[in-house]
N, C-alpha and C positions, 0 to 999 in steps of 0.2 A: 508513438505520436497520437495515433487516433485512441489511445486510451485516455492520454492528456487531455485532448481536447472533448471525452467524453465526461471526464471529472471537470472540467473548468466550468459546465454547467450545470453539475449538478452541485449548485446550493441553492438556499431561500432567494436570493433576490435575482437572480438569473431566470428563476421557475417563475417568479412574480411576475416578471418583465412577460415571460413568453405568456400566461395566462393572461394578463389583462392585452398584451397584443390579438388574441386569438378572440379572446371577446369583444372587442370594440372592433376587430374583422367583421366577425358573424353580423355585429348589428350592421356597420357598413354595407356588407355585401348581401342583406334577407330587405334592405330599405332600398324602394325603385326608385335611382338618380344618386343613390351615394355608393360611390365604389368603392374596391380596395385603392384604387391608385386615388382615393380623393383621403383615405384615411391614413394611407403613408406620408401620405402630402404634408397633413394636419399634424401627424403624430413627428416628423423628422427633426421638427426645432426640438423635440423633446430628450433628443439623443445624444444633444451637443455636451450635456452634461453627465453622461454615462459612461461605463467602459468602452471599448468598441466591440467585444463582443456582444455585453447586455442591448447593445445600441442595433445593433445589426437582427440580434435575436428576438429582438423585440418585430423590428419589421418586417422579418419573415413570419415570424408568427401570425403579425398582422396579414400577410398576403395570402396565410393558408387560409385563414378566416374567411376572410372576404370573397374568395373565391369559390370558398366553400356555403357560404352562409347565401347565395347568391338561390340557391335551390329553394329555398322555404318560399319568399314571395312565389318563384314559378312556380311550383307547385300549389303551393295553395290560393292566390289571387291571379294565376296566367298572366304575372307582369314578374319577368326575370330580374332579377337583382343586380344584375350585371351582364356586360355580353357575353359574357361565359356561360349563361344557363338558359341563353333563348332555345334550345331543343329541349332541356328539360321539360317546357310546357307544354311540347307535342305529345307525351302521354302522361305526363303529371297529372295535371288538371284531369283528363276524364278519368284517372282512376280517385282522383281528390271526390268528383262529381259523383261516381258509385261506390261513396261510401269507406275508399281505401287512401283517405290522405295519410294515415299514420302508417300504412305498409309503403308506400310514394319516399313517405319521409326516409322510415327507414332504409330502406334500398339506397336512395339517394347518400346519404349518409355513411352507409358502409361502404360503397364505390367510390365515394368522394376519397375516403382513408386508402383503401386500397390503392385509388391511383399516385394520392401522393407517395404513397410508400414504393411503388414503381419508379414514378422518379424520383426518389432518395437512393436507392439501388443504383439506375442507371448514372445520377450524379456522383457516387462514391468510387464506382468501379469502372467508369468508362467515360469516363467527361473527359478527359482529355483525346483519346481515339474519337471521338461524335465532334467534338470541337476543331478537331483538323480535317473531318472531311466536310464539316459546313465551311470550311471556308474555302473550301473548292466551287460555291455557291457565289457565281456572278449574275447579271442580269439574266445571261441567256436561263440558267438555270431558275432562277424565281418566275421568271414567265413562263416557263413551260409546269412547275407545280401548281400555278395559281390558276392556271387555263386547264389543268386537271382536274384541279376541286371545283372549279364550274361546271364540268362535266357533270358530277353528283348529283346535280339541279333535278334529273331525270329521277331521282328515288325520292321527289322531297315533293313533287308536284302533283302528287295524286294520279288522276286519271284523263290530265288533261295538260298535256304536254305543253301548245301552245301558251296557258295563262301560264305556265309556270317559268317559260322561257318571256314571256311578256313580262312579267315582275323583275327576275335577273334582270335585263335590259334596265329596268327602270331604276332599280338598285345602282349599277353601274352607272347610268346618266343624272343620278343626283349624286355621284360622289365625286363626277365631274365639274361642280358647280364652283366656283372663284377662281383665283388667282393660281394657274398650272406651276407646278411644284419644279418643272424644266420650261424653260423656256420666259415665264412671268407672263402669259397670255393671260386677258379677262374671258371667263367665259362664262354666259348665262347669271352676268351681274344685274342686268337689267335695269343700270343704275343706281344701284344699292350699296352703300358701303358696305353692310352689312355681309353681305354675300361674297366677299370678295374673299372672306377666310373659308365660305366654304361652308357644308354642313357638315356639325360633330357628330358622331358617332351617337354618343350618347342621347340626345335631343330624340334622334332620329331614331331608337331602337325604345324609348320612354312612349315615341308619342305612338308608333304603330302598334306597340302592346297595351301599353297602361291605358295611351288616352282612348283608342279607340276601343278598348275591351270596355270602357267607364260608358261610351256612347252608344255599345252593342245595348249593355244594361238597360241606360236611359230610353234605349228604343223599344225594346221591349217591357218594360215600366219596374219602378225598384221596389214593386209589390210581388214582385214574381217569386218562383221555387229559387230559395237559397241553396247552398250546397248542403247535399245528405251528410250531416255528421253521424253517423250511425252508429260508429265506435271506434274508439280509438285504443282498444287494445289487442298489441301484437305482440307475439310473443318473438324474442329476439329482436332483429330487426327487421322482420316481416318476410325472410325470404328462407324456404327451408332448402334441406341441405342436396338435393335431387336437384330444385332449382339452380342453386349456386353451383353445380358439376355440370350443368347444361349452359350455364351462361360464361362457361370456363374460356373459351373461343373467344367470344365475344368481348369478355373484360382484358385478356390478355390484346388483341388486335386494337383497341380503344386505347389502351396504355399506351401502346407502340405508336400508333398515329397522334398522342398528344405530345409524349414526349418528341417525337422526330417536327413535328408542326412547331412546339416550342423554341425548340432550338434557332429556326429560321427568325429572325430580328423584322419585327414588323407586323407578323401574322400571330400567333399566339392563341391564347383558349378563346377567343371571340370565333376564328375559323376553327381550331378543334375539335369542337362540341357538334357544330354542324357537319362536315366532316364524316365526322365518325359514325354520328347519328347515322349519315346517310349510307355509309358501307356496310353499317347494322343493316339496314333496313334492306339493302341489296342482297345481302348473302345470305338471309334469314329463308328456312324454308315458308316461312308463313309471311310474307311484306302485310299481307294485308291489313295483320294486327295492329302495325304501325298507328299512331294517332288514335287509336280508342282505346290506351289504357293499359298499356305491357310496358312490362319493368325492363323489357330488351333496351327499350330505346333510352329510359332515365338510365341504365347502365352506362351505356355507350355515351353517354353526354357528361355523367358526371364523374365517371374515369377518366375520359379523355380531356376536359378542361382541367381538373388536379393535375393531370399526372405533368400538363403541359408547365404546372410551376418548375417542376425540379428541369424540364430541359430548358426554360427560358436563364434559369440560372446556371447552366453548362457553359454558355459563352461568355456569362458576365463576370466568373470564378477563374476561366481557363483563358480570355483571351481578352478581357477588359469589354466586352463587348454586350451591352444590352441587348437582350429578345423583347423587352416591351415596357411600357412606360412606367409599369413598379419598379423593375427591374431598372430603370433608368434611375429612380427617386431612390434605388440601396445604393445604385454605384456612388451617387451623391453622399451619401451618409458616409459611404466609403472612404473616398478623398476626402471627408470634414475630419477622418479618423488619422488620415493622414497613412493608409492601407490602397496600395495600388495592385487591382487585379492584373491576372494575367498568367503567363506562365509560369512565371517566376516565384507567384505568392507560393505555390505548395511548399517550396524550398526553405524561403524566406520566413514564412509564417502558417506552419504547416499544424501547430495546435491552434491556433485560432481556426483554418479554414475548419478542421476537423470539429473545432466548436460550435461551428455555422452550421455543419451535417448534424452534430446532435442536437441541436438547437430544433432545428426541423425535423428531424424526427419526433420528437417531445412536442412541438405544437402540431404535431399529426395526431398523435395522440390525444390530447386534450382536445382540442377539434371534435375527435370522435366521442368524447367522452359527454362535452357542454350541447353537444346539438344532438345526441342520442337523451341526454336528460330533460331537456326541452320540448321534446317532440308532444307531449302532451298540453302542453302549454301551445306552441306552434298551433295546433290543429282549433285552438278553442277561437282561432281568429275565426273561422268559417261559421262558427254560429252568431258571428257580430249581424244585426240586419242590414240591407244593400242600401238603405238609406242614411246610415251611420257607418259604414264602409267606405261607399262609393268615393263621397266629399273626403273624406279624410287621404285614401289613395290620392286623390287628386293633388290634394296639400302637400302630399310628401311629394309628387311626380315635381311640383313645381317648383315646390325648394331644392328638392336634389340636382334639378337641371340649372336653376340659377345657380346653384354653390358651386360648381365646378367650374364656371371660367365668371362667374357676375356678371352676368350677361344678359340683358331683355330678348336679344333675338333667339336665344336658345328656346328659350319660353314658347315664343311663337313658334319655331320650327316644332317643337312638340305636339302643339296644336293645330299646327296645319298638317304634321306627319298622321294625325291621330285620326283629323277625319278623313284622311286619304286611306288610311288602315282600316277604315269604318267601312269605306267604298268596296275596297278590295274584299274585304269582309260579303259585303250583299250580293256579289256577283261571283264568288268562288274562287279568288284568286289569292294563290296562296302568298303567305307575308316570308318567310323562310329564304326564297330564292331572291327576294329584294334585298334581304340583309346580307347576304352571301357576297350576293354582286356590290354591294354596297362597302363593305368590308374589302375585297379585294379589288375591286375598281382602280383605286391610288396608286396601288403594288402591280397590277399589270401594266396601268399605260407607263409610268416610268420606267420599267424593265424594261419594255417593249421599245421605248423612245431610246435606251442608253443601249441597248442592244444594238439596235439600227446604227446607230450612233458611230459604236465600234466597227460595224462590218460595213461602213459605207454603205445603209441601207439595202442591205442585202439579207433579205429574212431565210435564205440557207444557212447562214450560217449559223441559224438556232439548232440546225438539224447536225453540223458537225461538232460540236459540244457532245461528248458521250452522253453525260448526265442529262441534258436538255432533250438531245435528239432521241432520248430510248424512252422518255419521259411523254414528250412529243407525239409518237409514233406510239405506245402505249395509249392515248387520249384521244387520236383517231380511230383506233381500233373499239375504244368503247363507246366512240360517237356513232359509229357506224351499226355495233350491233345493239344499242339503244334504238335507233332508226328503225333497224330490221326489228326485233320486236314489237315497237308499235304498230309498225306496218302489218304483221303480223297479225297482231291484235283488232287491227282495224280491219283486218282480211275477213276474221274468223267472223267479226260482229253484222261485218257486211253479207256474210254467207248465213248465218242467220237469221238476220233478217229477213231474206231472201224465199229461206225453208219455209218460217212462220207465213211469207203472203203467200207461198206456192200452197200451202196446206190448207189458206183460208179462201 
């Protein structure tokens, strides 16, 4: 059956649609504001006249290209092309500023490929088992996992935990704007109808990163120094054998984080890249390198966000539950062709399933080849003068933001959060905790309320669940350890100041 599935995609027509899907996905992923979700939505009608395999193969190829394509603008412009590439900016941009844009792109592309391969292996061999475990997750478990993810803020805030916590609280607060998902209460709408739907992630992300960056450049002057594009000569993917071996633990850990988070519906790559980056920084022997241009951060981000692709496909194919917005559209494509995902799919349509697996693998290889071939072209973006580059980026941001929902309010949202992002930069408040808080806020709120409804307002029920209880206890331990570490650091600093004072 597996061989039949592989042979079913080894023909010119299917291969052509896979290549087209990957290229379109990379374009949508690399342009700020145009996500893989939008690409799949626009291309979904094209699959009506195709065979089921060709149509789904194209959509999955677009998903692969779109997720990986976000690293291009994240590294070159400090603007994540998709929410999945937010953490890639933290070290990708400093590398580009040091003249290592080619190496940053090469490493990002290679580990995007590796992360996707990990997810394909998980999808093929352990999908049913993992999906059954994911079924055990209810409100208690989702709440516990998201709370644990928030504790990772400690590794994203630099030397000021207070500012990091403030940023996270702001993110959670902004996520609460609009009509409540449970109960229907209106919150922080201030009489504006547009605010009833709340703020959308894409305009918020574009504002905090893209518009804020444009304002920073405007404040420093358009005639300031451009990025240093010293050379784009890289050997292979810009990583040595020794570096590859040293990064093996980071790679495997990030891939597992991506697969695990991808399986949980509604979380996905937007969270996995930030979580993987935070864990990599916590576990590193040299955490101070993060944010200064080290490949560790790029590897963690790009491995995890691409491995979440296969993770999100696991509940889709085995249970019929989409893991994120893209797989929800792929589910629509399956149903349009009369295919019902679920436990029986592997028995009733085994050849099609393994054909999809094969298309996924081929799309991953095509993505690697296309992006690697374009590295030297991508880097030339940095040589454009700022007075030309910045208006073009702003135009793309406006078009991409408007194109998602065709709503002018989204453009105003991006501009408002752009101004906010600029002031965060001026006062050295990190942006990453705000994004993490904004992404996780609705999930935390909804599952907290559902859990309390199930338990008659008893919070202790969260600890009675074996999975949720374990995660929450571990979360408390991490919080206490972080607080102890900060206290010890502050005590040491105070001791040094007193010693210096006595010496004077």
